[in-house]
C-alpha positions in Angstrom: 0.0 0.0 0.0 1.4 3.3 -1.0 1.4 6.1 1.5 -1.0 8.9 0.9 0.9 12.1 0.8 -0.2 14.7 3.4 -2.5 17.5 2.3 -0.5 20.6 1.8 -2.4 23.8 2.6 -1.3 27.0 1.2 -0.7 29.6 3.8 -2.8 32.7 3.2 -1.9 36.0 4.5 -4.7 38.2 6.0 -5.7 41.3 4.0 -3.7 44.3 5.0 -5.4 46.6 7.4 -5.6 50.0 5.8 -5.7 52.8 8.3 -7.2 55.8 6.7 -6.0 59.0 8.1 -8.9 61.5 8.6 -8.3 64.9 7.5 -8.7 67.6 10.3 -11.8 69.0 8.5 -13.6 65.5 8.3 -12.8 64.9 12.1 -14.4 68.1 13.2 -17.4 67.6 10.9 -18.1 64.2 12.5 -17.8 65.7 16.0 -20.4 68.4 15.2 -22.7 65.8 13.6 -22.6 63.8 16.9 -23.3 67.0 18.9 -26.3 67.9 16.7 -27.7 64.4 17.0 -27.4 64.6 20.8 -29.1 68.1 20.9 -31.9 66.8 18.6 -32.4 63.8 21.0 -32.5 66.0 24.1 -34.9 68.4 22.4 -37.1 65.5 21.3 -37.3 64.1 24.9 -38.1 67.5 26.4 -40.8 68.2 23.8 -42.3 64.7 24.3 -42.4 65.3 28.1 -44.1 68.7 27.6 -46.6 67.4 25.1 -47.4 64.5 27.4 -48.0 67.0 30.2 -50.3 69.2 28.1 -52.3 66.2 27.0 -52.6 65.0 30.6 -53.7 68.5 31.7 -56.2 68.7 28.8 -57.8 65.4 29.7 -57.7 66.0 33.5 -58.6 69.6 33.7 -61.4 70.4 36.2 -63.5 72.5 33.9 -62.6 75.7 35.8 -63.3 79.1 34.5 -61.1 80.8 31.9 -60.7 84.5 32.3 -61.1 86.7 29.2 -60.7 90.4 28.6 -64.1 92.2 28.1 -63.4 96.0 28.2 -61.5 98.8 29.9 -57.8 99.3 30.2 -56.0 96.1 29.1 -52.8 97.2 30.9 -54.5 97.9 34.2 -53.5 95.7 37.2 -56.8 96.3 39.0 -59.7 94.3 37.7 -63.5 94.3 37.7 -65.0 90.9 37.2 -68.3 90.4 35.3 -70.3 87.4 36.4 -73.2 86.6 34.0 -76.3 84.7 35.1 -77.9 83.8 31.8 -80.8 81.5 31.1 -82.4 79.1 33.6 -80.5 78.7 36.9 -79.9 74.9 37.0 -77.1 72.4 36.6 -74.5 72.4 35.0 -74.6 76.2 35.0 -74.7 76.4 38.8 -71.4 74.4 39.2 -69.6 76.6 36.7 -70.8 79.8 38.3 -69.7 78.7 41.8 -66.2 77.9 40.5 -66.1 81.4 39.0 -67.0 82.9 42.3 -64.3 81.0 44.0 -61.8 82.1 41.4 -62.7 85.7 41.8 -62.6 85.5 45.6 -59.0 84.2 45.5 -57.8 86.8 42.9 -56.4 89.8 44.8 -56.4 91.9 41.7 -60.2 91.8 41.4 -61.4 94.8 43.3 -65.2 94.6 42.5 -67.8 92.5 40.8 -70.6 93.3 38.4 -73.4 90.7 38.4 -75.2 90.7 35.0 -78.5 89.0 35.0 -80.6 87.9 32.1 -82.6 85.0 33.5 -86.2 84.0 34.3 -85.0 82.2 37.4 -84.6 78.5 38.1 -84.4 75.9 40.8 -84.9 77.0 44.4 -81.9 75.2 45.7 -79.5 76.4 43.0 -80.7 80.0 43.3 -80.0 79.9 47.1 -76.6 78.3 46.6 -75.5 81.1 44.3 -77.0 83.8 46.6 -75.1 82.5 49.6 -71.8 82.4 47.8 -72.4 86.0 46.6 -73.1 87.1 50.1 -69.7 85.6 51.1 -68.0 87.3 48.1 -69.3 90.8 48.8 -67.6 90.8 52.2 -64.3 91.5 50.5 -65.3 92.7 47.0 -68.2 95.2 46.4 -70.9 93.9 44.2 -73.3 95.7 41.8 -76.0 94.3 39.6 -77.0 95.0 36.0 -80.4 93.5 34.9 -80.8 92.9 31.2 -83.9 91.7 29.3 -85.4 89.7 32.1 -84.3 89.3 35.7 -87.3 87.6 37.4 -88.0 85.2 40.3 -84.7 83.4 40.9 -83.0 86.2 39.0 -84.3 88.6 41.7 -83.2 86.2 44.4 -79.5 86.0 43.2 -79.5 89.8 42.7 -80.1 90.3 46.4 -76.5 88.9 46.8 -75.3 92.5 46.4 -76.8 93.5 49.7 -77.8 96.9 51.0 -74.4 98.4 50.1 -74.7 97.3 46.4 -76.7 99.0 43.8 -79.1 97.3 41.3 -79.4 98.8 37.8 -82.1 97.7 35.3 -82.4 98.6 31.6 -85.5 100.6 30.7 -87.1 97.6 29.0 -86.2 95.1 31.8 -88.9 92.8 33.2 -88.3 91.8 36.8 -90.3 90.7 39.8 -92.3 87.4 39.6 -91.6 86.9 43.3 -93.0 83.4 44.1 -92.6 79.7 44.0 -93.9 77.1 41.5 -93.8 73.3 41.5 -94.6 72.2 37.9 -97.4 69.7 37.6 -100.1 68.6 35.1 -103.3 66.8 36.1 -103.8 64.1 33.5 -106.3 62.1 35.5 -109.2 62.7 33.1 -107.1 61.7 30.2 -106.1 58.6 32.0 -109.7 57.7 32.8 -110.6 58.1 29.1 -107.9 55.6 28.0 -108.5 53.3 31.0 -105.1 54.0 32.7 -104.9 54.2 36.5 -102.2 55.0 39.0 -101.6 52.0 41.2 -98.2 52.5 42.8 -97.2 50.2 45.7 -96.3 52.5 48.5 -95.8 52.6 52.3 -97.4 55.9 53.1 -100.2 58.2 52.1 -98.0 60.8 50.5 -95.4 58.6 48.8 -96.8 59.0 45.4 -98.0 62.6 45.8 -98.0 64.7 42.7 -98.7 61.6 40.5 -100.1 63.2 37.3 -102.4 60.3 36.6 -104.7 61.2 39.6 -106.0 64.4 41.1 -104.5 65.8 44.3 -106.4 65.1 47.5 -107.1 68.0 50.0 -104.5 66.6 52.4 -101.9 66.6 49.7 -102.7 70.2 48.7 -102.3 71.2 52.3 -99.0 69.4 52.5 -97.5 71.0 49.4 -99.0 74.4 50.4 -96.9 74.3 53.5 -93.7 73.5 51.5 -94.4 76.3 49.0 -95.2 78.8 51.8 -91.9 78.1 53.5 -89.9 78.6 50.2 -91.8 81.8 49.6 -91.1 83.1 53.1 -87.4 82.5 52.5 -87.6 84.6 49.3 -89.4 87.4 51.2 -86.9 87.4 54.0 -84.0 87.5 51.5 -85.4 90.7 49.9 -86.3 92.2 53.3 -82.7 91.7 54.5 -81.0 93.2 51.4 -83.2 96.1 50.3 -83.3 99.4 52.2 -86.8 100.7 52.6 -88.5 97.3 52.0 -89.9 95.4 55.0 -91.4 91.9 55.0 -95.0 93.2 54.8 -94.3 95.3 51.7 -92.4 92.5 50.0 -95.4 90.1 50.6 -97.6 92.6 48.9 -95.3 92.4 45.9 -95.0 88.6 46.0 -97.9 87.8 43.8 -95.9 86.4 40.9 -96.5 89.6 39.0 -93.9 90.9 36.5 -92.8 94.5 37.0 -91.3 96.9 34.4 -88.1 98.7 35.3 -90.1 101.8 36.2 -92.5 99.9 38.4 -89.6 98.0 40.1 -87.9 101.2 41.0 -91.1 102.7 42.3 -91.5 99.6 44.5 -88.0 99.7 45.8 -86.8 96.5 44.0 -84.0 98.3 42.0 -82.0 101.5 42.5 -81.4 102.9 39.1 -82.7 102.6 35.5 -79.5 102.3 33.4 -77.5 99.9 31.3 -74.4 97.8 32.0 -72.0 100.6 31.1 -73.6 102.9 33.7 -73.5 100.2 36.3 -69.8 99.6 35.6 -69.1 103.4 35.8 -70.9 103.6 39.2 -68.9 100.6 40.5 -65.6 102.1 39.4 -66.5 105.3 41.2 -67.4 103.4 44.4 -64.0 101.6 44.2 -62.1 104.8 43.5 -60.5 103.4 40.4 -59.5 105.7 37.6 -58.8 102.8 35.3 -59.5 99.1 35.4 -59.5 96.0 33.3 -63.0 94.4 33.0 -62.8 90.6 32.7 -65.4 87.9 32.2 -65.3 84.1 32.3 -65.8 81.1 29.9 -66.4 77.6 31.2 -64.6 75.2 28.9 -65.5 71.5 29.1 -62.7 69.0 29.1 -62.4 66.4 26.4 -62.6 63.7 29.1 -65.9 65.1 30.3 -67.3 65.1 26.7 -66.2 61.5 26.1 -67.6 60.3 29.4 -70.8 62.2 28.9 -71.3 60.8 25.4 -70.9 57.3 26.7 -73.3 58.0 29.6 -76.1 59.4 27.4 -76.2 56.1 25.5 -76.1 54.0 28.6 -79.5 52.3 29.4 -79.1 52.8 33.1 -78.4 56.5 32.6 -81.5 56.8 30.3 -83.6 55.1 32.9 -82.3 57.4 35.6 -83.2 60.5 33.6 -86.7 59.0 33.0 -87.1 58.6 36.8 -85.8 62.1 37.5 -88.5 63.5 35.2 -91.1 62.7 37.9 -89.2 64.3 40.8 -91.0 67.3 42.2 -88.9 70.5 41.7 -89.7 73.7 43.6 -88.7 76.7 41.4 -88.3 80.4 41.6 -89.3 80.7 38.0 -91.2 83.1 35.8 -93.7 81.5 33.4 -95.8 78.3 33.0 -93.4 76.3 30.9 -91.3 74.7 33.6 -93.5 71.7 33.6 -91.2 70.6 30.7 -88.1 71.5 32.7 -86.9 67.9 33.5 -87.1 66.9 29.9 -85.4 70.1 28.8 -82.7 69.7 31.3 -82.0 66.2 30.0 -81.8 67.6 26.5 -79.4 70.3 27.5 -77.1 67.9 29.2 -77.1 65.6 26.2 -76.1 68.4 23.9 -73.3 69.4 26.3 -71.9 65.9 26.2 -72.0 65.4 22.4 
């Protein structure tokens, strides 16, 4: 057997390592490129953090009031805040308004407040909540009132927040007054009899289903609700008595027939001080404050995106719809001018739905 010759491998030499010498210009160009990339990275991180913070604030904001310039000297440090009571006094307006009062109270640059009213009134409880907060506000910031087209019932109630030291102005065409209380109700008992429908609620007490529209009120029920209405009316009378010079409770009771008064009639009866517009009320307030110049501001009430989204979901929720249906039957005492508030629960539901679209 012949020997197999060993394999001979040819030694290969590795490729030469070529070291390229960078020119001084190329070296500095690369250093600056690295620096620019680092600066861009840092800027991107900072911007992302800020954007994230803004998004979080936008989603989580508490729907607080946003101050906006209205008139006067834009450069003035001293401010006069204009608070508007417009439309029916009810949620969600009440909550926004109370936040604005809190904002004004904490702002040391606000020296006085003008309450502008264009409202037929609203819920008894809401009117009283606003009134009490205005009483607290006027302890540190003088408050005047300017009545616009209509300032009736609950509109008069909240106007009393200015107190004896404040002044109430009404435009020549203002309608005011309508001092009184109403609980909206329809009696559909005859219609129910015609179609063979009867109220047959299971209840534990005589008055548990009182105000059921499918049956007429009993004499005992009328007596019960008359007492509730009288107490609310007496509170209204006392509020006017406490805040209007020259008006006592007996005189106010004579005016508390639910009657609408013109501006001239209201002045003759002591419900207002002056017939004049908003500009005149502002000028009088500036004089009282001793201000030669002031920045007049007002407030918007933005709704957060999160509130809109949640509201949109809730309006389509069967339980929410059922809750609103039940709330339509809840008795509501109102300082309200007019006979339309019987539709108030349905209208309130529609307003809330529109706000949350």
